[in-house]
C-alpha positions as CSV (number, residue, x, y, z in Angstrom):
1,M,119.0,125.7,90.1
2,F,115.4,127.1,90.3
3,A,115.2,128.6,86.8
4,R,112.6,126.2,85.4
5,I,109.8,126.5,87.9
6,A,107.2,126.4,85.2
7,A,108.5,123.3,83.5
8,P,105.7,121.4,81.8
9,D,107.1,117.9,82.7
10,P,106.6,117.2,86.4
11,Y,110.0,115.4,86.6
12,D,111.8,118.4,85.0
13,F,110.0,120.5,87.6
14,F,111.2,118.2,90.5
15,L,114.8,118.4,89.2
16,S,114.6,122.2,89.0
17,V,113.9,122.4,92.7
18,S,116.5,119.9,93.8
19,L,119.6,120.8,95.6
20,L,123.1,119.2,95.6
21,L,125.6,120.6,98.0
22,V,129.3,119.7,98.1
23,A,131.8,120.5,100.8
24,T,135.5,120.5,100.0
25,D,138.6,120.8,102.1
26,P,141.2,123.6,101.5
27,H,142.8,121.4,98.8
28,G,139.6,121.0,96.8
29,A,139.0,117.3,97.8
30,V,135.3,116.5,98.4
31,I,134.6,115.8,102.1
32,G,130.9,115.9,102.2
33,V,127.7,116.0,100.0
34,L,124.0,116.5,100.6
35,M,121.1,115.9,98.2
36,A,117.7,117.2,98.8
37,L,114.6,117.2,96.6
38,P,110.8,117.2,96.7
39,P,109.5,113.7,97.7
40,V,109.0,112.6,94.1
41,Q,107.6,109.2,94.9
42,I,105.0,110.5,97.3
43,L,104.0,113.3,95.0
44,G,103.8,110.8,92.1
45,Q,101.4,108.7,94.2
46,A,99.3,111.8,94.8
47,R,99.2,112.5,91.1
48,Q,98.1,108.9,90.4
49,A,95.4,109.3,93.0
50,G,93.9,112.2,91.0
51,V,95.4,115.2,92.8
52,P,95.6,117.9,90.2
53,I,99.1,118.7,88.8
54,A,98.8,122.3,90.2
55,D,98.4,121.0,93.7
56,V,101.3,118.5,93.3
57,R,103.5,121.5,92.2
58,V,102.4,123.4,95.3
59,A,103.3,120.4,97.4
60,A,106.7,120.2,95.7
61,K,107.4,123.8,96.7
62,T,106.3,123.1,100.3
63,V,107.9,119.8,101.3
64,V,111.5,118.8,100.7
65,K,113.3,115.6,101.6
66,I,116.9,115.3,102.6
67,K,117.7,112.3,100.5
68,A,121.3,111.8,101.4
69,V,124.1,113.3,103.6
70,A,127.5,111.7,103.4
71,V,130.8,112.9,105.0
72,A,134.2,111.4,104.4
73,P,135.3,109.3,107.4
74,D,138.3,111.5,108.1
75,A,136.1,114.6,108.1
76,R,133.5,113.3,110.5
77,G,133.1,115.2,113.8
78,A,134.3,118.5,112.2
79,G,130.9,119.9,111.5
80,V,130.8,119.2,107.8
81,G,127.4,117.4,107.9
82,S,125.9,120.0,110.2
83,A,127.1,122.8,107.8
84,L,125.6,121.0,104.8
85,I,122.3,120.5,106.6
86,D,122.3,124.1,107.8
87,Q,122.9,125.4,104.3
88,C,120.1,123.2,103.0
89,L,117.7,124.5,105.6
90,A,118.7,128.1,104.8
91,V,118.2,127.7,101.0
92,Y,114.8,126.0,101.3
93,T,113.6,128.3,104.1
94,Q,114.5,131.4,102.2
95,L,112.6,130.1,99.2
96,G,109.5,129.4,101.2
97,W,109.5,125.7,101.8
98,R,107.7,124.8,105.0
99,L,108.7,121.3,105.9
100,I,112.1,119.5,105.5
101,Y,112.3,115.8,106.4
102,G,114.4,112.7,105.9
103,Q,114.6,109.1,107.0
104,I,117.1,107.0,109.0
105,D,117.3,103.4,109.8
106,A,115.0,102.5,112.7
107,D,118.0,101.2,114.8
108,S,120.3,104.1,113.9
109,T,121.8,106.3,116.5
110,L,121.5,109.3,114.1
111,D,118.3,110.3,116.0
112,V,120.5,112.1,118.5
113,Y,122.4,113.9,115.7
114,Y,119.2,115.1,114.0
115,S,117.6,116.1,117.3
116,R,120.6,118.2,118.1
117,L,120.1,120.0,114.8
118,G,116.5,120.9,115.7
119,F,114.7,118.1,113.9
120,A,111.9,116.1,115.6
121,V,112.7,112.4,115.2
122,L,109.5,110.3,115.0
123,D,109.0,106.8,116.4
124,R,109.2,103.7,114.3
125,G,106.0,103.5,112.1
126,Q,105.0,107.1,112.7
127,G,104.3,109.3,109.7
128,I,103.9,112.9,108.8
129,D,100.4,114.3,107.9
130,L,100.7,117.1,105.4
131,D,97.0,118.1,105.2
132,D,97.6,121.3,107.2
133,L,100.4,122.4,104.9
134,L,98.9,121.5,101.6
135,G,95.1,121.8,102.0
136,F,94.5,118.3,100.7
137,P,95.1,114.9,102.3
138,L,98.6,113.6,101.8
139,S,100.9,111.8,104.3
140,I,104.4,110.5,104.4
141,H,104.7,107.1,105.8
142,S,107.8,105.3,107.1
143,L,108.7,101.8,106.4
144,P,108.9,99.4,109.4
145,V,112.7,99.5,109.2
146,E,113.0,103.3,109.3
147,R,112.2,106.4,111.3
148,L,111.4,109.9,109.9
149,F,112.9,113.2,111.1
150,L,111.4,116.5,110.3
151,R,111.6,120.2,110.8
152,R,109.1,122.9,110.0
153,T,110.5,126.2,108.9
154,P,110.1,129.2,111.2
155,D,107.2,130.6,109.1
156,D,105.2,127.5,109.9
157,G,105.2,127.8,113.7
158,P,107.5,127.6,116.7
159,G,110.3,125.1,117.0
160,P,110.4,121.6,115.6
161,A,107.2,120.2,114.1
162,E,104.6,118.5,116.2
163,P,104.7,115.1,114.6
164,G,101.5,113.8,113.0
165,S,100.7,110.2,113.0
166,S,99.7,108.1,110.1
């Protein structure tokens, strides 16, 4: 999964630090999946704004987005989603990532779920400032129809992140 860290093409690099987790039942049927990767669109915008590729790569090894979590309807409530998220956090924390985030629909009730898992859930329209993590100005903004959730890893301070506003 992480064998090509020095990939010359930025998109190859992003793929090399992506994570796909699959949960199966005892019979081998897929009951849950999680996909996480660096925030490619945001990092691409930073690159277009003139941020050097070396800094973009540092950012890609600092911030990761939980892009999707899905659990089969008959497996919900059994801890499958929580186990996938816990494994994602363990992998990226062990490898030195410092911020893990995602987004939910603004009207979703998933805020309670992510809060229970130790994430700070931001208000509608609130973003995440990354300046302190990266050493250059970069922010993650939410769309009006979504909310962001985030968690800083233990090496980056106590407990859930103090949300920054953008």
